[in-house]
Residue, then its C-alpha position, 0 to 999 in steps of 0.5 A: x500500499x505504501x511502497x511508492x511513499x520513500x520519504x519516511x518522516x512522513x510515513x509510519x507504517x506499523x508491521x504488523x498493524x496496531x489494534x485500535x478503537x474508533x470514536x466514530x463520532x470524532x472520525x465521521x460525525x456523521x455516520x457516528x449517529x443512531x437512525x432517528x425516526x421521521x428522518x426517512x431512511x427507507x427499511x431497505x437502506x436501514x436493514x442494508x446499509x452499512x452499520x456504524x457504531x460510535x466505537x468500531x474496532x480497526x487496525x492503525x497501519x501507518x501515519x500519514x503526515x498530510x501537507x498542513x503538517x497534521x497526521x492521520x491514522x490510515x485505518x483497516x476498520x471492517x464493517x457489515x450490514x445491518x442485516x448481517x448479509x454484506x461486510x467489507x473491510x474499508x480503508x479510511x484516514x483518522x485524526x489522532x483524536x479518534x484512535x486509542x488503543x485496543x488491548x485484544x488482538x481481535x478485530 
C-alpha cells in the first residue's frame, strides 16, 4: 500500500498493524449517529446499509503526515450491513483524537 511513499519522515508504517478503537463521532460525525425516526430512511437502506457503531474496532496501518503538518491514521475497519448479509473492510483517514489503543488482538 505504501510502496510508492519513500519518505519515512512523513510516513510511519506499523508491521504488524496496531489494534485500535475508532471513535466514529470524531472520525466521521455523520456516520456515528444512530437512526432517528422521521428522517425518511427507507427500510431497505436501514437493513442493507453499513452499520456504524459509535466506537468501531480497527487496525492502525500507519501514520501519514499531510502537507499542513497534521497527522492522520490510516486505518482499516471491518463493516457489515445491519442485516449481517454483507461485509467489507474499508480503509479510512482518522484524526489522532479519534483513536485509542485496543488491548485485544481481535478485529
